[in-house]
VODREN-232712 format. One record per residue: x, z, y of N, C-alpha, C in turn. Coordinates in steps of 0.02 Angstrom, whole numbers, padded with zeros to 5 digits, always signed. Last residue first. Example, Ala and Ser with C-alpha at 12.3 -4.5 7.8 and 13.67 -1.06 7.14 Angstrom:
BEGIN
+00642+00354-00112+00684+00357-00053+00645+00394+00002/+00660+00390-00284+00615+00390-00225+00660+00390-00165/
This chain:
BEGIN
+01217+01245+00526+01190+01290+00576+01227+01283+00651/+01207+01071+00490+01256+01131+00510+01219+01183+00556/+01074+00994+00424+01105+01002+00476+01136+01080+00475/+00993+00861+00328+01005+00945+00343+01052+00939+00389/+00827+00809+00397+00888+00795+00374+00914+00878+00362/+00660+00716+00383+00697+00786+00372+00752+00774+00357/+00559+00603+00470+00635+00601+00437+00647+00680+00447/+00403+00532+00431+00460+00604+00455+00502+00577+00412/+00259+00427+00479+00318+00443+00444+00367+00506+00464/+00119+00366+00461+00150+00420+00500+00208+00401+00456/+00044+00196+00492+00073+00256+00457+00115+00301+00503/-00086+00099+00511-00070+00176+00530-00034+00195+00483/-00139-00081+00490-00125+00010+00439-00065+00050+00479/-00256-00192+00515-00184-00166+00534-00184-00091+00511/-00346-00288+00492-00306-00282+00439-00235-00227+00475/-00433-00288+00582-00399-00328+00588-00327-00339+00524/-00483-00131+00629-00490-00195+00635-00427-00240+00633/-00362-00002+00530-00384-00012+00578-00419-00100+00582/-00400+00067+00380-00366+00007+00401-00416+00024+00467/-00416+00146+00258-00390+00183+00322-00353+00127+00363/-00454+00070+00166-00498+00122+00191-00490+00155+00257/-00406-00100+00158-00399-00014+00128-00451+00018+00168/-00397-00258+00110-00446-00196+00128-00419-00140+00128/-00259-00362+00124-00295-00311+00069-00352-00278+00105/-00172-00414+00219-00230-00442+00210-00271-00419+00172/-00115-00290+00341-00095-00328+00267-00149-00353+00276/+00040-00262+00458-00015-00273+00413-00043-00318+00371/+00085-00081+00498+00090-00135+00447+00042-00197+00432/+00127+00031+00631+00083+00004+00617+00099-00077+00542/+00196+00185+00634+00199+00112+00648+00140+00089+00590/+00253+00341+00705+00192+00295+00699+00199+00220+00689/+00364+00469+00675+00338+00418+00709+00294+00389+00665/+00497+00597+00696+00425+00583+00664+00394+00529+00716/+00637+00681+00657+00593+00626+00692+00526+00611+00659/+00694+00803+00596+00742+00766+00646+00692+00710+00693/+00666+00947+00544+00614+00884+00571+00658+00856+00605/+00805+01008+00418+00760+01001+00511+00718+00946+00500/+00862+01115+00317+00819+01073+00341+00797+01066+00405/+01033+01209+00312+00945+01173+00314+00909+01133+00338/+01149+01208+00203+01120+01162+00265+01054+01164+00268/+01251+01322+00147+01195+01292+00145+01150+01256+00202/+01379+01390+00024+01362+01343+00079+01299+01313+00093/+01368+01523-00073+01365+01461-00045+01371+01436-00009/+01369+01677-00099+01420+01665-00071+01431+01573-00076/+01231+01713-00172+01281+01698-00203+01349+01664-00161/+01174+01712-00065+01173+01782-00075+01211+01757-00118/+01147+01578-00021+01199+01623+00026+01211+01671-00014/+01065+01559-00112+01159+01499-00114+01186+01547-00062/+00953+01601-00071+00987+01621-00138+01066+01589-00145/+00929+01560+00056+00940+01645+00038+00968+01645-00026/+00905+01432+00022+00963+01458+00059+00991+01515+00059/+00789+01425-00045+00849+01404-00067+00921+01437-00024/+00688+01484+00063+00698+01519+00008+00768+01498-00041/+00703+01361+00159+00718+01445+00164+00743+01481+00098/+00633+01288+00066+00706+01269+00085+00725+01346+00111/+00515+01340+00058+00559+01307+00001+00611+01311+00027/+00481+01335+00198+00477+01389+00154+00515+01383+00091/+00484+01206+00228+00525+01243+00265+00527+01321+00230/+00380+01145+00133+00439+01123+00133+00518+01188+00177/+00261+01218+00200+00289+01232+00122+00352+01214+00116/+00262+01153+00320+00264+01218+00316+00307+01252+00245/+00250+01020+00286+00301+01030+00350+00316+01118+00307/+00133+01015+00219+00193+00997+00179+00248+01021+00207/+00042+01074+00296+00041+01099+00242+00103+01082+00227/+00016+00947+00391+00057+01004+00412+00070+01061+00371/-00030+00848+00282+00057+00865+00313+00068+00893+00352/-00158+00931+00297-00106+00923+00228-00026+00900+00254/-00196+00893+00416-00184+00958+00406-00143+00971+00326/-00193+00735+00414-00164+00793+00462-00141+00837+00457/-00276+00715+00313-00237+00707+00300-00184+00748+00337/-00424+00713+00350-00413+00775+00299-00320+00758+00312/-00464+00529+00307-00486+00611+00333-00456+00657+00284/-00314+00424+00341-00366+00457+00305-00384+00531+00300/-00230+00368+00438-00315+00382+00463-00357+00404+00389/-00104+00360+00402-00119+00411+00463-00201+00427+00453/-00035+00398+00252-00058+00350+00292-00094+00383+00336/+00154+00435+00254+00097+00445+00240+00026+00404+00277/+00323+00472+00207+00266+00430+00210+00188+00421+00207/+00469+00563+00220+00387+00560+00211+00359+00506+00247/+00633+00581+00163+00561+00516+00203+00514+00535+00185/+00744+00707+00203+00695+00698+00164+00653+00632+00216/+00919+00700+00171+00846+00698+00203+00799+00681+00155/+01098+00748+00225+01060+00711+00190+00981+00741+00190/+01172+00695+00367+01138+00734+00327+01086+00721+00279/+01303+00634+00379+01246+00615+00420+01192+00665+00418/+01376+00674+00269+01397+00699+00336+01327+00699+00397/+01291+00733+00136+01329+00682+00173+01345+00723+00247/+01331+00888+00053+01268+00851+00074+01317+00798+00119/+01424+00951-00002+01404+00898-00049+01346+00867+00002/+01408+01071+00057+01450+01062+00087+01468+00988+00056/+01235+01091+00009+01298+01107+00022+01345+01063+00065/+01127+00983-00036+01109+01057+00010+01170+01091+00038/+01030+00868-00115+01087+00927-00092+01091+00942-00033/+00872+00879-00174+00914+00869-00115+00980+00915-00123/+00768+00956-00276+00821+00886-00297+00879+00844-00234/+00719+01041-00217+00754+01058-00278+00793+00996-00299/+00641+00980-00097+00702+01054-00102+00754+01063-00160/+00566+00920-00178+00591+00882-00121+00661+00932-00111/+00493+01009-00243+00518+00958-00297+00580+00935-00239/+00424+01069-00146+00447+01127-00175+00492+01056-00222/+00319+00973-00079+00396+00991-00048+00441+01034-00103/+00251+00932-00208+00298+00896-00178+00354+00931-00137/+00187+01069-00213+00218+01049-00278+00276+00993-00256/+00123+01096-00085+00179+01141-00096+00220+01116-00156/+00056+00963-00060+00096+00968-00040+00145+01021-00044/-00034+00977-00204+00017+00932-00209+00080+00922-00152/-00148+01076-00141-00082+01071-00179-00035+01035-00192/-00196+00987-00029-00169+01013-00008-00100+01055-00058/-00198+00793-00104-00244+00872-00082-00190+00927-00046/-00128+00710-00077-00192+00688-00088-00231+00769-00085/+00013+00660-00028-00021+00718-00021-00099+00704-00025/+00091+00544-00052+00062+00573-00125+00036+00637-00094/+00132+00423+00002+00066+00432+00002+00048+00470-00074/+00303+00444-00035+00250+00400-00010+00186+00411-00033/+00447+00503-00013+00382+00538-00045+00332+00510+00007/+00626+00528-00063+00559+00475-00044+00518+00513-00059/+00768+00584-00035+00726+00607-00065+00668+00567-00039/+00942+00558-00038+00887+00549+00009+00827+00555-00057/+01030+00609-00107+01068+00607-00039+01003+00594-00001/+01047+00732-00239+01000+00674-00223+01028+00674-00115/+01049+00835-00322+01103+00792-00319+01096+00727-00281/+00971+00946-00348+01020+00956-00286+01064+00896-00294/+00944+00902-00519+00940+00956-00481+00993+00953-00425/+00966+00810-00618+00924+00793-00554+00928+00858-00493/+00993+00855-00733+01014+00802-00715+00987+00771-00656/+00933+00992-00752+00980+00981-00747+01021+00930-00721/+00759+01007-00674+00794+00947-00712+00880+00965-00717/+00671+01055-00601+00725+01083-00593+00791+01068-00649/+00560+00994-00636+00572+00971-00568+00644+01014-00545/+00545+01036-00779+00557+00962-00758+00560+00950-00670/+00509+01163-00757+00590+01142-00792+00597+01076-00780/+00407+01164-00662+00459+01181-00652+00503+01156-00687/+00277+01045-00658+00328+01061-00728+00391+01107-00686/+00211+00973-00546+00201+01048-00554+00246+01084-00623/+00262+00851-00550+00291+00911-00499+00274+00978-00505/+00308+00767-00679+00255+00813-00675+00280+00842-00621/+00381+00620-00732+00386+00690-00692+00336+00703-00674/+00492+00508-00820+00414+00526-00782+00405+00589-00774/+00609+00397-00735+00609+00470-00747+00509+00494-00766/+00737+00276-00731+00665+00297-00724+00643+00361-00732/+00860+00218-00604+00849+00257-00653+00758+00281-00671/+00977+00088-00568+00889+00104-00556+00862+00147-00627/+01108+00053-00505+01062+00076-00575+01004+00120-00540/+01217-00065-00449+01163-00018-00449+01122+00000-00504/+01295-00163-00500+01339-00104-00495+01273-00042-00473/+01212-00267-00552+01238-00208-00594+01258-00148-00568/+01179-00389-00502+01177-00326-00441+01181-00236-00505/+01262-00540-00517+01220-00490-00553+01229-00435-00494/+01199-00674-00377+01241-00643-00434+01200-00565-00452/+01089-00743-00334+01158-00774-00344+01220-00727-00382/+00932-00691-00396+00995-00692-00360+01052-00708-00374/+00791-00786-00420+00839-00782-00441+00894-00767-00390/+00655-00857-00381+00687-00780-00361+00729-00765-00393/+00584-00983-00357+00633-00978-00359+00677-00904-00336/+00410-01009-00374+00455-00970-00329+00520-00950-00347/+00315-01028-00473+00349-01071-00430+00382-01077-00384/+00271-00875-00505+00233-00910-00463+00259-01000-00425/+00458-00857-00532+00362-00817-00539+00349-00866-00484/+00582-00895-00613+00549-00933-00577+00476-00893-00607/+00759-00875-00624+00699-00862-00640+00652-00878-00604/+00921-00944-00693+00843-00960-00635+00798-00924-00665/+01037-00817-00714+00994-00871-00752+00923-00884-00705/+01194-00758-00722+01129-00755-00711+01101-00823-00710/+01307-00716-00881+01301-00770-00797+01216-00783-00796/+01299-00594-00907+01364-00606-00876+01338-00654-00828/+01144-00499-00893+01169-00557-00909+01234-00556-00878/+01117-00306-00863+01127-00383-00856+01166-00436-00900/+01037-00221-00999+01105-00222-00944+01086-00299-00924/+00939-00081-01018+00938-00155-00982+01014-00170-00965/+00919+00073-01109+00940+00062-01054+00945-00024-01060/+00913+00139-01235+00851+00141-01171+00863+00108-01121/+00948+00040-01405+00970+00074-01346+00893+00064-01279/+00898-00007-01512+00918+00074-01533+00953+00071-01463/+00837-00136-01484+00792-00092-01505+00830-00025-01499/+00887-00188-01327+00901-00186-01378+00856-00132-01402/+00826-00301-01206+00829-00229-01218+00836-00233-01295/+00867-00439-01092+00823-00406-01174+00859-00330-01188/+00836-00541-00970+00854-00478-00987+00811-00459-01054/+00841-00682-01038+00849-00669-00963+00895-00590-00971/+00787-00744-01134+00850-00746-01142+00877-00726-01046/+00612-00769-01062+00651-00756-01124+00736-00780-01097/+00551-00646-00947+00585-00707-00950+00627-00691-01006/+00500-00512-00962+00451-00569-00981+00496-00642-00980/+00566-00393-01035+00604-00459-01046+00556-00520-01042/+00542-00259-01099+00543-00262-01009+00616-00347-01009/+00412-00257-01208+00491-00253-01192+00500-00275-01110/+00251-00162-01188+00327-00239-01213+00388-00228-01173/+00231-00034-01280+00233-00079-01216+00288-00126-01219/+00145+00049-01396+00207+00018-01378+00189-00025-01341/+00050+00176-01409+00048+00111-01373+00114+00081-01372/+00058+00312-01373+00065+00305-01449+00042+00220-01474/+00025+00320-01240-00021+00354-01282-00026+00321-01358/+00162+00203-01229+00100+00268-01188+00052+00262-01213/+00320+00163-01227+00265+00181-01271+00227+00208-01223/+00470+00170-01161+00447+00111-01220+00366+00108-01231/+00523+00152-00997+00479+00182-01042+00445+00134-01103/+00713+00134-00966+00619+00096-00958+00560+00134-01001/+00826+00216-00935+00764+00235-00973+00695+00199-00947/+00888+00085-00806+00894+00143-00858+00846+00198-00885/+00955-00063-00789+00894-00008-00786+00900+00032-00835/+01041-00135-00645+01055-00100-00710+01011-00049-00733/+00962-00264-00563+00985-00192-00566+00997-00196-00625/+00918-00399-00550+00975-00387-00600+00994-00322-00581/+00783-00416-00533+00816-00418-00466+00885-00410-00496/+00716-00411-00642+00719-00464-00633+00763-00469-00566/+00736-00252-00639+00757-00300-00698+00769-00372-00682/+00639-00205-00550+00714-00214-00534+00762-00254-00602/+00523-00254-00624+00548-00283-00561+00616-00277-00543/+00529-00169-00732+00518-00240-00738+00544-00280-00679/+00513-00042-00699+00575-00074-00733+00597-00156-00733/+00397-00047-00620+00455-00033-00595+00525-00061-00607/+00332-00047-00744+00333-00107-00680+00390-00102-00642/+00357+00060-00791+00370+00007-00827+00370-00062-00789/+00312+00160-00713+00370+00144-00727+00379+00104-00753/+00165+00122-00736+00191+00108-00657+00272+00117-00679/+00163+00160-00886+00131+00103-00855+00168+00087-00786/+00170+00307-00854+00219+00287-00891+00199+00200-00876/+00143+00423-00721+00115+00370-00778+00179+00309-00791/+00216+00508-00645+00190+00516-00718+00164+00481-00738/+00375+00442-00591+00324+00455-00571+00272+00501-00630/+00528+00405-00511+00472+00443-00537+00426+00444-00546/+00675+00305-00510+00613+00325-00465+00571+00357-00526/+00839+00352-00419+00785+00360-00479+00725+00367-00455/+00967+00225-00388+00890+00254-00363+00864+00275-00443/+01138+00221-00347+01083+00261-00415+01026+00277-00362/+01276+00118-00301+01227+00181-00308+01176+00182-00336/+01357-00010-00203+01326+00032-00261+01306+00083-00255/+01401-00070-00093+01436+00021-00119+01417+00030-00169/+01356-00177-00050+01413-00174-00102+01439-00131-00113/+01240-00196+00019+01313-00179+00064+01380-00170+00005/+01166-00257-00067+01170-00289-00001+01247-00263+00002/+01134-00163-00151+01173-00189-00181+01200-00235-00104/+01084-00051-00078+01127-00016-00102+01168-00088-00107/+00944-00139-00041+00996-00115+00021+01077-00099-00023/+00905-00140-00184+00913-00192-00123+00973-00185-00093/+00876-00001-00180+00908-00035-00214+00920-00100-00203/+00785+00003-00089+00826+00057-00091+00890+00004-00125/+00671-00076-00139+00703-00082-00065+00779-00058-00051/+00642-00012-00263+00674-00077-00255+00702-00102-00179/+00581+00133-00187+00654+00109-00229+00689+00037-00261/+00465+00082-00111+00544+00082-00099+00601+00113-00131/+00378+00007-00233+00418-00023-00176+00467+00006-00134/+00350+00055-00358+00430+00095-00332+00441+00046-00285/+00221+00072-00397+00237+00019-00400+00328+00009-00392/+00239+00252-00416+00201+00194-00414+00261+00142-00449/+00329+00358-00375+00348+00301-00370+00285+00231-00359/+00329+00514-00348+00271+00463-00361+00275+00405-00347/+00492+00499-00291+00432+00554-00304+00360+00528-00302/+00659+00440-00274+00568+00443-00258+00538+00459-00307/+00832+00457-00236+00752+00488-00293+00685+00480-00228/+00984+00400-00230+00894+00392-00183+00858+00424-00250/+01140+00407-00184+01101+00435-00235+01021+00424-00213/+01253+00317-00116+01198+00355-00116+01167+00359-00173/+01425+00271-00136+01358+00265-00200+01317+00316-00175/+01467+00349-00002+01494+00329-00053+01451+00327-00108/+01436+00346+00173+01407+00386+00091+01418+00349+00045/+01480+00285+00267+01484+00374+00261+01482+00403+00185/+01474+00148+00260+01544+00176+00284+01552+00229+00264/+01301+00171+00271+01376+00118+00280+01429+00142+00302/+01187+00242+00351+01247+00273+00323+01313+00232+00290/+01119+00147+00395+01139+00185+00440+01223+00224+00415/+01078+00091+00280+01115+00067+00318+01141+00093+00369/+00991+00185+00233+01058+00197+00202+01093+00153+00221/+00888+00177+00345+00937+00232+00331+00984+00236+00285/+00835+00057+00302+00864+00068+00382+00923+00127+00371/+00792+00078+00185+00830+00043+00202+00862+00047+00262/+00678+00183+00229+00719+00196+00169+00791+00151+00190/+00596+00076+00312+00648+00143+00348+00692+00175+00308/+00550-00002+00220+00575-00009+00271+00634+00032+00318/+00472+00096+00122+00541+00047+00090+00567+00034+00163/+00381+00132+00214+00420+00176+00185+00492+00128+00168/+00314+00019+00233+00345+00055+00292+00401+00108+00253/+00255+00009+00110+00319-00051+00147+00342+00004+00184/+00174+00122+00068+00265+00092+00037+00302+00049+00068/+00089+00109+00165+00132+00176+00181+00205+00161+00128/+00024+00013+00137+00047-00011+00191+00099+00027+00192/+00047+00005-00051-00002+00001-00005+00062+00017+00067/
């Protein structure tokens, strides 16, 4: 939707600002859906030739499978593509014969050494070279599950956490904000420009303003709790601060409930970043 498109542009812009400052950035998207921001991040990292990692998270394996397919077509290295849902085997991520083939005994999809043309809808979408230096990982995540949120492989390991159109109800604001704090770098390893959280949310949906405020309050509270724990053990902690909030308009042909006249959709974005005290 419109929020995903706005978040994708903002995410790519932020990564461009980090060019030369952050080596192999790590980006985590929560509630990725079709993964438009994740794919934009992977494309930006590939274009800058820095490499990096993008982790796309969602509770729905069908959505993760779609992200894996899109990432594979873009010739990124895909890890942990879902294989089945509700005991039904999902198609392998290789719609284009002999281009991307996942071996049965592996859970990753390797790019071919010699790229081949990929034609979708009559348009040649094949890249000019392999983007294998960018790894797109998939994770089935329930952000109400403490063990999953604090999994060792992901805890405090990302330079950017992206959350797009995930504030469906107040309970989600608490769960998503807790997950953002748990997965974002926070100490001396946080990038000089400030590891941060990018929130994008449709502006005109009824009641959303209050939920965004709840998200802000809970994000600050969870971050302060983490700071107290880190500092009590003698560690360094850079607290989150709301750096900027802005509204952008996205024009789309498809109708949405939060659309203005003429297919224009307003999206509110917030950038929170870690800063030294």
